[in-house]
C-alpha positions as CSV (number, residue, x, y, z in Angstrom):
1,M,62.3,21.5,37.4
2,N,65.6,22.3,39.0
3,R,65.7,26.0,40.0
4,N,69.5,26.2,39.4
5,N,68.9,25.1,35.9
6,V,66.4,27.8,35.3
7,F,68.8,30.5,36.4
8,W,71.8,29.2,34.5
9,G,69.7,28.4,31.5
10,V,68.4,31.9,31.3
11,F,71.9,33.3,31.9
12,F,73.4,31.5,29.0
13,V,70.5,32.3,26.7
14,L,70.8,36.0,27.5
15,A,74.6,35.8,27.1
16,A,74.2,34.2,23.6
17,A,71.6,36.9,22.7
18,L,74.0,39.6,23.8
19,V,76.9,38.2,21.8
20,A,74.6,38.2,18.7
21,L,73.5,41.8,19.3
22,F,77.1,42.9,19.3
23,Q,77.0,42.3,15.5
24,F,74.2,44.9,15.1
25,V,74.2,47.3,18.0
26,S,77.1,49.2,19.7
27,F,77.4,48.9,23.4
28,A,80.4,51.1,23.7
29,Q,78.7,53.3,26.3
30,F,78.4,50.4,28.7
31,S,81.2,48.7,30.5
32,I,81.6,44.9,30.5
33,W,80.6,44.8,34.2
34,T,77.4,46.6,33.4
35,L,76.5,44.1,30.7
36,I,77.4,41.2,33.0
37,A,75.3,42.7,35.8
38,T,72.4,43.1,33.3
39,I,72.5,39.5,32.3
40,L,72.6,38.3,36.0
41,L,69.8,40.6,37.1
42,A,67.6,39.7,34.1
43,A,68.2,36.0,34.8
44,L,67.2,36.5,38.4
45,T,64.0,38.3,37.3
46,V,63.0,35.5,34.9
47,Q,63.8,32.9,37.6
48,G,61.7,34.8,40.1
49,I,58.8,34.7,37.6
50,A,59.2,31.0,37.3
51,W,59.1,30.7,41.1
52,R,56.0,32.9,41.2
53,S,57.6,35.1,43.9
54,F,57.6,38.9,43.9
55,F,60.8,39.5,45.8
56,P,63.3,38.0,43.2
57,V,61.4,39.9,40.5
58,L,61.1,43.4,41.8
59,I,64.5,43.7,43.5
60,P,66.5,42.9,40.4
61,L,64.2,45.2,38.4
62,A,65.0,48.0,40.9
63,L,68.7,47.4,40.4
64,L,68.3,47.4,36.7
65,Y,66.5,50.8,36.9
66,A,69.4,52.2,39.0
67,I,71.9,51.0,36.4
68,Y,70.1,52.3,33.3
69,A,68.3,55.4,34.6
70,A,71.1,57.8,33.5
71,P,71.9,56.3,30.1
72,L,68.2,56.1,29.2
73,G,67.3,59.5,30.6
74,L,65.0,58.2,33.3
75,P,64.2,60.1,36.5
76,A,67.0,59.7,39.0
77,I,66.0,57.7,42.1
78,G,68.5,56.8,44.9
79,I,69.4,53.2,45.1
80,W,68.2,52.8,48.7
81,R,64.9,54.4,47.9
82,L,64.5,52.1,44.9
83,L,65.2,49.0,47.0
84,L,62.8,50.2,49.7
85,I,60.1,50.7,47.0
86,A,60.8,47.2,45.7
87,V,60.7,45.5,49.1
88,L,57.5,47.3,50.2
89,A,55.8,46.5,46.9
90,A,56.9,42.9,47.0
91,T,55.8,42.5,50.6
92,G,52.4,43.9,49.8
93,L,52.0,41.8,46.7
94,E,53.0,38.7,48.5
95,M,50.5,39.3,51.2
96,I,47.7,40.0,48.7
97,F,48.4,37.2,46.2
98,H,50.3,34.5,48.0
99,K,47.2,32.4,48.6
100,H,46.8,32.2,44.8
101,L,50.3,31.1,44.1
102,R,51.7,27.6,44.3
103,H,52.8,27.6,47.9
104,D,52.2,25.2,50.8
105,H,52.2,26.0,54.5
106,H,53.6,23.4,56.8
107,W,54.0,23.4,60.6
108,I,57.4,21.8,61.2
109,P,59.5,21.7,64.4
110,R,62.8,23.6,64.3
111,D,64.3,20.7,66.2
112,E,62.4,17.5,66.8
113,N,63.9,17.2,70.3
114,A,63.4,20.9,71.2
115,P,62.2,20.9,74.8
116,D,60.0,23.9,74.3
117,G,58.1,22.2,71.5
118,S,58.1,25.4,69.4
119,Y,56.9,25.2,65.8
120,T,57.5,27.3,62.8
121,R,55.4,27.6,59.8
122,H,57.5,27.8,56.6
123,R,56.2,29.1,53.4
124,H,57.9,27.5,50.5
125,Q,57.5,26.2,46.9
126,R,55.8,22.9,46.4
127,D,58.9,21.2,45.2
128,N,60.8,22.7,48.2
129,A,63.7,23.8,46.0
130,S,63.6,27.5,46.1
131,N,67.2,28.8,46.6
132,W,66.0,32.3,47.6
133,F,64.4,31.1,50.8
134,R,67.0,30.8,53.6
135,S,66.1,29.8,57.2
136,D,68.1,28.7,60.2
137,G,67.5,28.8,63.9
138,Q,67.4,26.8,67.1
139,D,65.4,26.4,70.3
140,D,66.1,25.1,73.8
141,E,64.6,25.6,77.2
142,T,66.0,29.2,77.6
143,H,67.0,30.3,74.1
144,S,65.2,30.7,70.7
145,S,66.4,32.1,67.4
146,L,65.3,32.3,63.8
147,H,66.9,33.9,60.8
148,V,65.2,34.1,57.5
149,S,65.9,35.6,54.1
150,F,63.4,35.9,51.2
151,G,60.4,34.3,52.8
152,Q,57.4,34.6,55.1
153,V,57.4,32.7,58.4
154,S,55.4,32.5,61.6
155,K,57.0,31.2,64.8
156,Y,55.2,30.4,68.1
157,L,57.4,30.3,71.2
158,R,56.6,27.8,73.9
159,S,59.6,28.2,76.1
160,E,59.0,27.9,79.9
161,S,61.9,30.0,80.9
162,L,63.0,32.2,78.0
163,E,66.2,34.2,78.7
164,E,67.4,35.1,75.3
165,G,66.1,35.3,71.7
166,A,67.4,36.4,68.3
167,F,65.2,37.0,65.3
168,S,66.1,38.5,62.0
169,I,64.3,38.9,58.6
170,S,65.7,40.1,55.3
171,F,63.5,40.7,52.3
172,G,60.4,39.1,53.7
173,Q,58.0,39.0,56.7
174,M,58.4,37.3,60.1
175,D,55.7,37.0,62.8
176,I,56.9,36.0,66.3
177,Y,54.3,35.1,68.9
178,F,55.3,35.3,72.6
179,D,51.9,34.7,74.1
180,Q,52.4,31.0,74.7
181,A,55.9,31.5,76.3
182,Q,57.0,32.3,79.8
183,L,60.0,34.5,80.7
184,S,62.7,33.5,83.2
185,P,62.3,35.2,86.6
186,Q,65.2,37.5,85.6
187,G,63.5,38.5,82.4
188,A,64.7,38.0,78.8
189,V,66.6,39.9,76.1
190,V,65.5,39.6,72.5
191,T,67.4,40.9,69.5
192,A,65.2,41.9,66.6
193,E,66.7,42.8,63.3
194,C,64.7,43.7,60.2
195,N,66.4,44.5,56.8
196,M,64.1,45.5,54.0
197,G,61.1,43.6,55.3
198,Q,58.6,43.4,58.1
199,L,59.0,41.9,61.6
200,N,55.9,41.6,63.8
201,L,56.3,40.8,67.5
202,F,53.1,39.7,69.3
203,I,53.7,40.2,73.1
204,P,51.4,39.5,76.0
205,K,50.0,42.8,77.3
206,T,50.8,41.9,80.9
207,W,54.5,41.9,80.3
208,R,56.8,44.8,80.9
209,V,58.6,45.8,77.7
210,Q,61.8,47.8,77.5
211,D,62.2,49.0,73.9
212,N,65.8,49.8,72.7
213,L,65.1,49.5,69.0
214,A,66.9,51.8,66.5
215,T,65.8,52.7,63.0
216,V,67.6,53.7,59.8
217,M,65.3,54.7,57.0
218,G,62.6,52.5,58.5
219,H,59.6,52.5,60.8
220,I,58.8,51.1,64.2
221,E,55.2,50.8,65.3
222,R,54.9,50.6,69.0
223,G,51.6,49.3,70.1
224,T,49.6,50.8,73.0
225,R,48.0,49.3,76.1
226,S,45.1,50.6,78.1
227,F,46.9,49.9,81.4
228,T,50.4,49.9,82.9
229,P,51.8,46.4,83.7
230,D,52.5,45.6,87.3
231,E,56.1,46.3,88.4
232,S,56.5,42.6,89.4
233,A,55.6,41.5,85.8
234,P,58.3,39.8,83.8
235,L,60.5,42.2,81.8
236,L,61.2,41.7,78.1
237,S,64.1,43.9,76.7
238,I,64.1,44.3,72.9
239,T,67.3,45.4,71.2
240,G,68.3,45.6,67.5
241,G,66.8,47.7,64.8
242,V,65.2,48.1,61.4
243,R,66.8,49.3,58.2
244,M,64.5,50.1,55.3
245,G,61.6,48.1,56.7
246,E,59.2,47.9,59.6
247,I,59.1,46.4,63.1
248,R,55.6,46.2,64.7
249,I,55.1,45.5,68.4
250,V,51.6,44.2,69.0
251,Y,50.2,43.6,72.4
252,V,47.8,40.6,72.7
C-alpha cells in the first residue's frame, strides 16, 4: 500500500464528509483555515494508525486539542506543553510496543566506502515506504554525522581519528556509541541537537568530556564516574542543546 495514497485518500474522504456536513451543521464559529487544518491533522492521524507508529498519531491529536480546546470548553494547555506530552508519550509507547509492531531492524552502512566502517541500525516499516522517517548523514576518517526525524536509530562510531561530529534527532530516539571510536590527538568537537525526542550518548569513561550543552524546556542527564580521567586523556567537547526533550550522557 502506497503511504501517500493513504494520506490523500483520507484527506479527500474527510473533505467530502465536511462538505456534506455543511448541509446539516453550522461551522460559522470556525474559520476555513481551522477546518483545513482539522482535515490535514485528522488525515495524518489516520495515516499514523495505518503505519502503526505513535508519533504521527499523538502529535496531530495534540495539535487538534490545541485548536478545539477553547471552542469545546476543554482545559487550556499551552501548545508547547501539549507537544512535549505527545512526544514523551509517543517515545515511551514506541519503546514499550515497538517489538510488537511491524518493524524490521537492519544494520546498513551509511556509506559502503566509509573508511571508518561505521554502521547504523535503522528502524523502518517493512515496505520501507514511511514518509515520516527522515535520515541523512555521512562518515569519513575524521567526521561523522547523522540527522533523523521521526524514527529510532542506533549508530556505532568506528573512526580512528575523530575530529568532529554532528548528531540531531527530532521526534524520536537516537543512540550514539563512541566506545569503538578513537579521538584525534587534538580531541574532537561533537554537536548534539535534540528536539522533542531523546538523544543518548554512550562515551568511554576514560575520556575527558567538556559539556557545553544548553536546554530549553528539556532535560540533560549527565552521567557520573567513580574516578577522574587522566589529564592526558583525549578530550571530547559536546556543544548543542535540547528543546522539549532529553539528552543523556552515559559513561561505559
